[in-house]
N, C-alpha and C positions, 0 to 999 in steps of 0.2 A: 385693144383700143375701144375707147369706149364713143361713139355716134349718138347722137339725137334727132330724130327728124318730126319736125314740126308742120300741121298741115292746117286750114281750116280756117283760116282769117280771111278777111275779106271787106267789103261794103256791104252797109246793110243798114236799113231805114228804121229811126228811133222806134221803140216796140218790137222790133223783128229779132229773130234769134240767131245766134252761129254755135258750132261745136268744134272747140280746137281737138288735136291729135300730137300728142308725143310719143313717138317711140322710142324706146331705149335699147341700146343693143351693147355688148358688150360684158354684161355683170348685173346681178339685181340690187338695185337699190330701195333702202329704206323709207326714204322720204320722196316722193315726187311732185310737183306742184308748178304752178305759174306764176309768175312775177310780170308787171307792165311798167312801161316810161311812157310819158307820155311828153311832148315837148315842152321843153323847160323846165321840167318838174322830175324828183327824183324817180328811181324806179322804186316800187312797189311790189308787196304781196299782194294777192290776188287769194289764193288757195293753195292748199297744199293737202297730202294725204300719206297716212305711212300704209304701210305693207298690209297693216290689220285694218285700213280702211277708217283709222281717225282722223277726221278732217278739222279742217281750219279755215275761216273765210275772213277778207276783209269785212270790218262792218258795212262798206260802203256795197258789197254784192250781196251782202246775206239776204235770203228769200229771194234771188233773181239767178243767180248760179248755182251751180252744182258741178261737183268735181267726184270722177269716179277712176277706177286704175281696174287692169286688166292684169294679173300678174302671171297667167302664162304667156299672154303676148309682151310684158314688160312696159307696156303702154297705158299713160295717163289721160283722160280725156277733161275738158272743160267745158261743161253747156251752160250757155250763157242766154238765158232770156230776160225779155222785155230791156232790151239794150238800150244805153241814153249817151247823146251826144258825149257827155264829160267818159265815157269806157272808151274812144277813141286812144288808142295807143299802139305800141308794138308790145306783143306779148311773147314772152321768152320762159320756155319750159326750165325746168331747173331738175336736178337730179342731186340726192345726196345720200352716201354710205358712209358710215365711218367718219373719216376724214378728209373725204373726195368730195368735190363738188361737181357737176358741169352743167352749161348752159347749153340750150340751143339758139337756132342763128334768129331766133323772133319772127314772127309774123303781123302784117299789119291788120288793125282792126278797127274800121272808122264806121262809125254810125252817123249818118247825115241825110237829111231829106232832099 
């Protein structure tokens, strides 16, 4: 059974930083990533990383966010710097392997002064 445990969300001032973590259990996943959904908007990809560390970022976060993974711990991290109010959303961990895909429960990130 696959479980995803997310942590690291919270309230931060504009310009601040947060680090999200997502630990997966049950199996190894080739693709791990983060999506986000703001109120009234569709869920969108933020960043993803393959087992071999190839990365992909949304244009809106390039240069501010980095994604990394620890394959030994089956954990993916999202380091978010220079946060803006428009980054406010629920962030969801997503993992994929073969035909299977799983979502975390979501963690709230609020950027506000």
